[in-house]
C-alpha positions in Angstrom: -27.0 -51.2 -60.6 -27.4 -50.1 -56.9 -24.6 -50.3 -54.3 -24.5 -52.8 -51.6 -25.3 -51.3 -48.3 -22.9 -51.3 -45.6 -23.5 -53.6 -42.6 -23.5 -51.6 -39.5 -21.5 -53.2 -36.5 -23.8 -54.0 -33.8 -23.7 -51.3 -30.9 -22.9 -52.3 -27.3 -25.3 -51.6 -24.6 -25.3 -48.0 -23.6 -24.2 -48.5 -20.0 -21.5 -50.4 -21.2 -20.0 -48.3 -23.7 -17.5 -46.3 -21.9 -16.6 -49.4 -19.7 -15.7 -51.6 -22.8 -12.8 -48.9 -23.9 -11.6 -48.7 -20.1 -11.7 -52.4 -19.8 -9.4 -52.9 -22.9 -7.1 -50.0 -21.5 -7.0 -51.7 -18.1 -8.3 -48.7 -16.4 -11.0 -50.7 -14.3 -10.7 -51.8 -10.9 -11.3 -55.6 -10.1 -14.9 -55.2 -9.3 -15.7 -53.4 -12.5 -13.9 -55.9 -14.7 -15.8 -58.9 -13.0 -19.1 -56.9 -14.0 -18.0 -56.5 -17.6 -16.8 -60.2 -18.0 -20.1 -61.4 -16.7 -22.1 -58.9 -18.9 -20.1 -60.2 -22.1 -19.5 -63.8 -21.2 -22.7 -64.7 -19.4 -23.2 -66.3 -16.1 -23.5 -70.1 -15.7 -26.6 -71.3 -17.6 -27.1 -67.8 -19.1 -25.8 -66.5 -22.3 -24.0 -63.2 -22.5 -24.3 -60.0 -24.5 -23.5 -60.8 -28.3 -23.4 -56.8 -29.0 -21.1 -56.1 -26.3 -18.8 -58.8 -27.1 -18.6 -58.0 -30.5 -17.7 -54.3 -29.5 -15.3 -55.5 -27.0 -13.1 -57.3 -29.8 -13.2 -54.3 -31.9 -12.2 -52.3 -29.0 -9.3 -55.1 -28.5 -8.3 -54.7 -32.3 -8.2 -51.2 -32.3 -6.0 -51.1 -29.2 -3.6 -53.5 -30.8 -3.3 -51.6 -33.8 -2.5 -48.1 -31.9 -0.2 -50.1 -29.8 1.6 -51.3 -32.9 2.6 -47.9 -34.0 4.6 -45.4 -32.2 2.5 -42.1 -31.9 4.1 -38.6 -32.1 3.0 -38.2 -28.4 4.9 -41.3 -27.5 8.1 -39.5 -28.6 7.3 -36.2 -26.8 6.2 -38.3 -23.7 8.8 -41.1 -23.3 8.7 -40.6 -19.4 4.8 -41.1 -19.5 4.3 -38.0 -17.3 1.5 -36.5 -19.6 -0.1 -40.1 -19.5 -0.1 -40.5 -16.2 -1.5 -37.0 -15.8 -4.3 -37.7 -18.3 -5.1 -41.0 -16.5 -5.2 -39.0 -13.2 -7.6 -36.5 -14.7 -9.8 -39.0 -16.2 -10.1 -41.0 -13.1 -10.9 -37.9 -11.0 -13.6 -36.9 -13.8 -15.3 -40.4 -13.5 -15.3 -39.7 -9.8 -17.0 -36.5 -10.1 -19.4 -37.7 -12.4 -20.3 -40.6 -10.1 -20.4 -38.6 -7.0 -23.1 -36.2 -8.6 -24.3 -32.8 -7.1 -24.3 -33.7 -3.5 -20.7 -34.0 -3.6 -19.5 -30.5 -5.3 -17.8 -29.4 -2.1 -15.4 -32.4 -2.5 -15.3 -32.2 -6.2 -14.1 -28.6 -6.0 -11.3 -29.7 -3.3 -10.1 -32.5 -5.7 -9.9 -29.9 -8.6 -7.7 -27.8 -6.3 -5.6 -30.6 -5.4 -5.2 -31.6 -9.4 -4.3 -28.1 -10.1 -1.5 -28.1 -7.3 -0.4 -31.4 -8.8 -0.4 -30.0 -12.4 1.5 -27.1 -11.2 4.2 -29.2 -9.6 4.4 -31.2 -12.7 4.7 -28.1 -14.8 7.8 -27.0 -12.9 9.3 -30.5 -13.2 8.9 -30.4 -17.2 10.3 -26.6 -17.5 13.2 -26.4 -15.2 14.7 -23.3 -16.9 11.7 -21.0 -16.6 11.0 -22.4 -13.1 14.5 -21.3 -12.2 14.0 -17.7 -13.5 10.6 -17.5 -11.8 12.1 -18.5 -8.4 14.9 -16.0 -8.9 12.5 -13.3 -9.5 10.6 -14.2 -6.7 13.6 -14.3 -4.2 14.7 -10.8 -5.5 11.0 -9.3 -5.1 11.1 -10.7 -1.5 14.5 -9.3 -0.6 13.6 -6.0 -2.0 9.9 -5.7 -1.0 10.0 -7.5 2.5 12.3 -4.7 4.1 10.0 -1.9 2.5 6.7 -3.6 3.8 8.2 -4.3 7.1 9.2 -0.6 7.7 5.7 0.5 6.5 4.2 -1.8 9.2 6.6 -0.7 11.6 5.6 3.2 11.0 2.0 2.4 11.1 1.5 -0.1 13.7 2.4 0.5 17.4 5.8 -1.8 18.3 7.1 -2.7 21.4 10.0 -0.1 22.0 13.3 -0.7 23.5 13.0 2.5 25.5 10.1 4.5 26.5 10.6 8.1 27.6 7.6 9.6 29.7 9.0 13.2 29.2 10.9 12.8 32.2 14.3 11.6 31.0 16.2 13.8 28.7 17.5 12.4 25.3 20.8 13.7 24.3 21.4 16.0 21.2 23.4 12.9 19.6 20.2 10.6 20.1 18.1 13.3 18.4 20.6 13.6 15.5 20.5 10.1 14.8 16.7 9.7 14.6 15.7 9.1 10.9 12.2 8.5 11.1 9.4 9.8 13.4 6.1 8.3 14.0 3.6 10.8 15.5 0.3 10.0 17.0 -1.9 12.6 19.0 -5.4 12.9 20.2 -7.3 15.7 22.4 -7.0 15.2 26.1 -9.8 13.1 27.7 -12.6 15.0 28.6 -11.4 18.0 26.8 -14.7 18.8 25.1 -16.9 18.0 28.0 -16.9 21.6 29.3 -16.8 25.0 27.5 -13.4 26.2 27.5 -12.0 22.9 28.1 -10.3 22.3 24.9 -8.5 25.7 24.9 -7.0 24.8 28.3 -6.0 20.8 28.1 -3.1 19.8 26.1 -3.6 17.2 23.6 -1.8 13.7 24.4 1.0 12.8 22.0 3.0 9.8 21.3 6.3 9.9 19.4 8.0 6.7 18.1 11.6 7.4 17.1 13.8 5.1 14.9 17.2 5.4 15.2 19.9 2.5 16.2 17.3 1.8 19.1 13.6 2.4 18.8 12.3 4.9 21.3 8.7 6.1 22.3 7.9 9.5 24.1 4.6 10.0 25.3 3.1 12.8 27.3 1.2 16.3 26.7 2.1 18.5 24.1 3.5 21.2 26.4 5.7 18.5 28.3 9.3 19.6 27.9 10.6 16.7 26.4 7.7 16.3 23.9 8.1 19.8 22.9 11.8 19.4 22.6 11.7 16.8 19.9 8.8 18.5 18.1 11.1 21.6 18.1 13.8 19.8 16.9 11.8 18.0 14.1 10.6 21.6 12.7 14.1 22.9 13.2 15.5 20.4 10.9 12.2 19.7 8.6 14.2 18.7 5.6 14.7 15.3 7.4 11.3 14.3 8.1 8.0 13.6 6.6 5.9 16.5 5.8 2.5 15.2 7.2 4.4 14.5 10.5 5.8 18.0 10.3 2.3 19.4 9.7 1.0 17.9 13.0 4.1 19.0 14.8 3.2 22.6 13.7 -0.2 22.3 15.0 1.0 21.1 18.2 3.7 23.7 18.7 1.5 26.7 17.7 0.4 27.2 21.1 3.8 27.1 22.5 5.1 30.0 19.9 5.9 32.1 22.6 8.8 30.1 23.6 11.8 31.6 21.6 13.2 28.1 21.0 10.0 27.1 19.2 9.8 30.6 17.3 13.4 30.2 16.2 12.3 26.7 14.8 9.2 27.8 13.1 11.3 30.4 11.2 13.9 28.0 10.1 10.9 25.9 8.7 9.5 29.0 6.9 12.4 29.7 5.4 14.3 26.4 4.3 11.4 23.8 4.0 10.7 22.8 0.5 7.1 22.0 1.3 4.9 25.2 0.8 2.1 23.6 3.1 4.8 23.4 5.8 6.2 26.8 5.0 2.7 28.3 5.2 1.8 26.5 8.5 4.9 27.7 10.1 3.9 31.3 9.0 0.6 30.9 10.5 2.0 29.6 13.7 4.0 33.0 13.9 1.0 35.1 13.4 0.8 37.6 16.0 4.6 37.6 16.8 5.7 40.2 14.0 7.2 42.5 16.5 9.8 39.9 17.3 12.8 40.8 14.7 13.5 37.3 13.7 10.0 36.9 12.8 9.7 40.1 10.8 12.8 39.1 8.9 11.3 35.8 8.2 8.1 37.4 6.9 10.2 39.8 4.7 12.1 37.0 3.3 8.9 35.1 2.5 7.4 38.3 0.8 10.3 38.9 -1.3 11.6 35.6 -2.6 9.0 32.7 -1.7 7.7 31.1 -4.8 4.1 30.2 -3.3 1.4 32.8 -3.6 -0.2 31.6 -0.4 2.9 31.8 1.6 3.6 35.5 0.4 0.1 36.4 1.2 0.4 35.1 4.8 3.6 37.0 5.3 2.1 40.1 3.8 -0.9 40.0 6.1 1.7 39.7 9.2 3.6 42.6 8.0 0.5 44.7 7.3 -0.6 43.9 10.9 2.7 45.3 12.1 2.5 48.3 10.1 -0.9 49.0 11.3 0.4 48.7 14.9 3.0 51.0 14.3 0.9 53.5 12.9 -1.3 53.5 15.9 1.7 54.5 17.9 2.4 58.1 17.9 6.0 57.4 19.0 7.0 54.8 16.3 7.6 55.1 12.6 6.8 52.6 10.1 9.6 50.3 9.7 11.6 51.3 6.2 12.2 47.5 5.4 8.7 46.8 5.5 7.8 49.9 3.5 10.3 49.0 0.9 9.1 45.4 0.5 5.5 46.6 0.2 6.6 48.8 -2.6 8.3 45.9 -4.3 5.1 43.7 -4.0 2.9 46.4 -5.3 5.1 47.0 -8.3 6.4 43.4 -9.4 4.6 40.6 -7.5 2.8 38.2 -9.9 -0.2 37.7 -7.8 -3.1 40.2 -8.1 -4.0 40.2 -4.6 -0.5 40.8 -3.1 -0.2 43.8 -5.3 -3.7 45.3 -4.1 -2.8 44.8 -0.6 0.4 46.3 -0.6 -0.8 49.1 -2.4 -3.5 49.8 0.1 -1.1 49.3 2.8 1.1 52.2 1.4 -1.8 54.5 0.9 -2.5 54.3 4.7 1.2 54.9 5.6 1.5 57.8 3.0 -1.9 59.0 1.4 -1.3 60.1 -2.0 -2.0 63.7 -2.7 -5.3 64.4 -4.2 -4.8 66.1 -7.7 
């Protein structure tokens, strides 16, 4: 015995299917509701759509059955925030569908607005995580903002409280209060236009000093006050940035004939923690090996410095001193340099230092032939 066939419910018109559901849920505006009523009930003298009327009744029955029971979502969303959000998103989706591709930019903007609105609702629904996030954001701004501000102040030119054009003299106390120095320099205008001009023209220097009040010093590298500040920085190299010190050493190198500058260079060569700064300081002292203070600095670097490049630079300067003494018939080789060369030849960890020390000793006192 065959089973009776199930009667299929008549389907609504395709263009009305979605509107019937929205009609029952009261999600249509007045004009759209009127169009549904006219389609289902008909106009005067014209019958309505039977299939859509039956579909509308089914939707009403389903809606009544759903509303008669409390869904789990109702217990979780008694404030109806999620329902309002869903309705808003549905309305926006319908608007986007009707607008079409011609309104893509407007749709993207509405999507951004919707995300911002959802973000606000999420904060309202989760107060505890929101409070934690606000605390973390405040802490990050409180710690990071001053660091970013200081970095900007160091890199970007600021309007100083006092500008020194190499004429007014800063006091020693003002120099001691300086904590950070920004340095910019460039070759003098027209220095490369003529042969030999680069050697005779001094570069232009701008120093920004940050202390209790910001100060800016501008002038040529050989201006008295500019050189004084550069010399102070090199002499107290432990307090300042190595990059600024390397530029300062380049600027002071032509002024190494000044005893104050040489004293600062020797201090940096002995005491700075950065081997690049120590090496640059020794290079600036090249040619001044006859100065007792410079010679003692070179001897200390050859004997004690942990960087082989620094020891090589000191060794080359000391060998030049020995060669100059050997050419003079009245001056005997410095015994301290000779002892340092013996020590380097016998115990230095760098092979080049040992070889150069041995060669210099052979020139001072050739070994007897066997």
